[in-house]
C-alpha positions in Angstrom: 1.0 141.4 24.1 -2.6 142.5 24.0 -2.0 144.3 20.7 -0.4 141.2 19.3 -3.4 139.1 20.4 -5.8 141.5 18.8 -3.8 141.4 15.5 -3.9 137.6 15.5 -7.6 137.6 16.2 -8.2 140.0 13.3 -6.1 137.8 11.0 -8.0 134.7 12.0 -11.3 136.5 11.3 -10.0 137.6 7.9 -9.0 134.1 7.0 -12.4 132.8 8.1 -14.2 135.4 6.0 -12.1 134.6 3.0 -12.8 130.9 3.4 -16.5 131.4 3.9 -16.7 133.8 0.9 -15.5 131.2 -1.5 -18.4 130.6 -3.9 -19.6 131.4 -7.3 -19.7 135.1 -6.6 -16.1 135.3 -5.2 -13.1 135.5 -7.6 -10.6 133.5 -5.5 -10.5 129.8 -4.6 -8.1 129.3 -1.7 -6.7 125.8 -1.2 -7.4 124.4 2.3 -5.0 121.6 1.6 -2.6 120.5 -1.2 -4.6 120.0 -4.3 -2.6 117.2 -5.8 0.8 115.4 -6.0 3.3 115.5 -8.8 6.6 113.6 -9.3 9.5 115.3 -11.0 12.0 112.8 -12.5 15.4 113.9 -13.7 19.0 112.6 -14.1 21.8 114.2 -12.2 24.4 112.2 -14.3 23.3 113.3 -17.8 25.4 115.6 -19.9 26.2 118.8 -18.0 23.9 121.1 -20.0 20.9 118.8 -19.3 21.8 118.6 -15.6 22.0 122.4 -15.5 18.4 122.5 -16.9 17.3 119.8 -14.5 18.6 121.8 -11.5 16.9 124.9 -12.7 13.6 123.0 -13.4 13.6 121.6 -9.8 13.9 125.1 -8.4 11.3 126.5 -10.8 8.6 123.9 -9.9 9.5 124.0 -6.2 8.7 127.8 -6.3 5.2 126.9 -7.6 4.6 124.9 -4.4 4.9 127.9 -2.2 1.9 128.0 0.1 1.4 124.2 0.0 -1.0 124.4 -3.0 0.3 121.0 -4.2 3.0 118.5 -3.4 6.1 118.0 -5.5 8.3 114.9 -5.0 11.5 114.5 -6.9 13.5 111.5 -8.0 16.7 110.9 -10.0 15.4 107.6 -11.3 12.2 105.7 -12.4 13.5 102.6 -10.6 11.2 101.4 -7.9 8.2 103.3 -9.2 5.7 100.6 -9.9 2.3 101.3 -11.5 0.7 101.3 -8.1 3.2 103.8 -6.9 2.9 106.1 -9.9 -0.9 106.1 -9.4 -0.4 108.2 -6.3 0.6 111.1 -8.6 -1.6 113.4 -10.7 1.2 113.9 -13.1 4.9 113.2 -13.9 7.2 116.1 -14.8 10.0 114.5 -16.8 13.1 116.5 -17.4 16.1 114.7 -19.1 15.4 111.0 -18.6 13.1 108.2 -19.7 12.1 104.9 -18.1 14.5 102.0 -18.7 13.5 98.9 -20.6 11.6 96.4 -18.6 9.6 97.1 -15.5 10.1 100.9 -15.6 8.7 101.1 -19.1 5.9 98.7 -18.3 4.8 100.8 -15.3 5.0 104.0 -17.2 3.0 102.7 -20.1 0.3 101.4 -17.8 0.2 104.7 -15.9 -0.3 106.7 -19.1 -2.8 104.3 -20.6 -4.9 104.7 -17.5 -5.1 108.4 -17.4 -1.8 109.4 -16.0 -0.3 112.8 -16.7 3.1 113.7 -18.4 4.8 117.0 -18.9 8.0 116.2 -20.8 11.0 118.4 -21.7 13.7 118.2 -24.4 15.7 115.0 -23.7 12.6 113.3 -22.1 11.3 113.0 -25.7 14.5 111.9 -27.4 14.3 108.7 -29.3 16.4 107.1 -32.0 16.7 103.6 -33.5 18.6 102.3 -30.5 15.7 103.3 -28.2 13.6 100.4 -29.5 10.3 101.6 -27.8 7.5 101.7 -30.4 4.9 102.5 -27.8 6.7 105.7 -26.8 6.8 106.9 -30.4 3.1 106.4 -30.6 2.7 108.2 -27.3 4.9 111.1 -28.4 3.1 111.1 -31.7 6.1 111.4 -34.0 9.1 109.6 -35.3 12.6 109.6 -33.9 15.0 112.5 -33.4 16.1 113.6 -36.9 18.5 116.6 -36.5 19.4 119.5 -34.2 21.1 122.9 -34.4 24.4 123.6 -32.7 25.4 125.4 -30.6 22.3 126.4 -28.6 20.7 129.6 -29.7 17.5 131.6 -29.2 14.8 131.3 -31.9 11.6 133.0 -33.0 8.6 130.9 -32.1 5.2 131.0 -33.8 2.0 129.8 -32.2 0.1 127.2 -34.2 -2.9 127.4 -31.8 -3.8 130.7 -30.2 -7.0 129.6 -28.4 -6.2 126.6 -26.2 -5.5 126.9 -22.5 -1.7 126.5 -23.0 -1.3 129.3 -25.5 -4.2 131.8 -25.4 -2.4 134.3 -23.1 0.8 134.2 -25.2 1.9 136.5 -28.0 1.5 135.0 -31.5 5.3 135.2 -31.9 8.0 135.5 -29.3 11.8 134.8 -29.0 12.6 131.8 -26.8 15.9 131.6 -24.9 18.8 129.7 -26.3 18.5 125.9 -26.5 19.4 123.0 -28.6 16.3 122.3 -30.7 15.3 118.8 -31.8 13.6 118.1 -35.1 11.7 114.8 -35.4 10.9 112.7 -38.5 8.1 112.0 -39.2 7.0 115.3 -37.8 4.2 115.2 -35.1 2.3 117.5 -37.5 1.7 114.5 -39.7 -0.2 112.7 -36.9 -3.9 113.5 -36.9 -4.0 112.7 -33.1 -1.5 115.5 -32.3 -2.3 119.1 -31.7 0.7 121.4 -32.5 0.9 124.3 -30.1 4.1 126.2 -31.2 6.8 125.8 -33.8 10.1 127.3 -34.8 9.4 130.0 -37.4 10.9 129.4 -40.8 12.3 132.9 -40.5 15.1 131.3 -38.4 16.5 129.3 -41.3 19.4 128.7 -41.6 19.5 127.7 -37.9 22.8 127.0 -36.3 26.5 127.9 -36.5 28.3 124.5 -36.4 25.4 122.2 -37.2 23.0 124.1 -39.5 19.4 123.2 -40.2 18.2 124.8 -43.5 14.6 123.6 -43.8 12.0 121.3 -42.4 8.9 121.3 -40.2 9.9 122.2 -36.6 7.2 121.9 -33.9 8.5 122.5 -30.4 5.3 122.2 -28.3 2.4 119.7 -28.8 0.0 117.3 -27.2 -1.2 113.9 -28.2 -4.9 114.0 -27.8 -5.0 110.3 -26.9 -3.1 110.9 -23.7 -2.9 113.5 -20.9 0.5 114.9 -22.0 2.4 117.9 -23.3 5.8 117.9 -24.8 8.0 121.0 -24.7 11.2 120.8 -26.8 13.3 123.2 -24.8 15.6 122.0 -21.9 19.3 122.5 -22.7 21.5 124.6 -20.4 20.9 127.2 -17.7 19.2 129.9 -19.7 15.8 128.2 -20.1 14.0 130.0 -17.3 15.2 133.5 -18.1 12.2 134.5 -20.3 8.8 135.3 -18.8 6.8 134.3 -21.9 8.4 130.9 -22.1 8.0 130.5 -18.4 4.3 131.3 -18.8 3.9 128.6 -21.5 5.6 126.2 -19.1 3.2 127.0 -16.3 0.2 126.9 -18.7 1.3 123.4 -19.8 1.7 122.3 -16.2 -1.8 123.5 -15.3 -3.3 121.9 -18.4 -1.9 118.5 -17.6 -2.9 118.7 -13.9 -6.3 120.0 -14.6 -7.4 117.2 -17.0 -7.0 114.4 -14.4 -9.7 111.6 -14.7 -10.9 112.4 -11.1 -11.5 116.0 -12.1 -9.8 119.4 -12.1 -8.0 119.8 -8.8 -7.9 123.6 -9.2 -11.7 123.7 -8.8 -11.6 122.1 -5.4 
C-alpha cells in the first residue's frame, strides 16, 4: 500500500510539473479541459454505402476525443437544432445529410454566416436541380452534381496546394481508397473565392467500369474562403478510413476548421 501511495504521489508531481512547464519554451500544450465542442450529423437511413461510411466516421472522430481534449456530440438529424443551439458548437462535421428546407436550412445559413464551422463529406455536398437551395451552392462554391464514376474505385490524387495547413504534410500525389467520386459543374475551380486543395489526377481517365468519366476538372477537396469550411469529396462505403494519408488529410481539415473559430484557436489554450 505504501509503494502504491508513493507511485501515485510521484505521478501527481509529474502531472504538476508538466502543467507548470507549459510555456513558450515547452513543446507540449496539455489540455486541462475539453477545448471545444463539435456536432457530427449523419443519417442512419441513407443508402447502405453512405451509412457504412457514417458509422466508420463516427468511430474515427470518437477516437480523436480520447483524453477528453474536445467534446463530440452526434445526431441523426438537423431537426431541433436552432441557430442558438448550433452556436454552442465550434464546428459541424456533416457526413451524408443536409438540412431540410425551412427552419433547418435557415438555422444552418445563419450559423455559417456568423462564423460557424463546417467539415462536409461526399453526400453532404450533393446538390441537383431538385435541391433548390441557391445559398448552399454559393456556400459550396460550385454548381450542382454533374457526374460520377461507378463502381467505387481508388484514384490517384494530386495536391493543388502544398503549403496550406491541410496539405503541407501530405505527399504531392497519393492513391486514395475506393470511393464514388462526384464531379460538379461549374467546377469550384472557376470560383475565385474557392481554394482547391486536391484533385483527381487526369492520369485516372477513363475513370469507371460501368459509368465511365473520360474528362473534366475534378477537384475533391477545397475550401470557400468566405466561410469557415472544408469539403472532402470522399465518403462512400467502408474503405474510406483504411489509408493513413487520406486519414491525415481528414485530421488536418478537421483541425483547420476548428482552429479558425472567431473566438480564437482552441488548440492554443
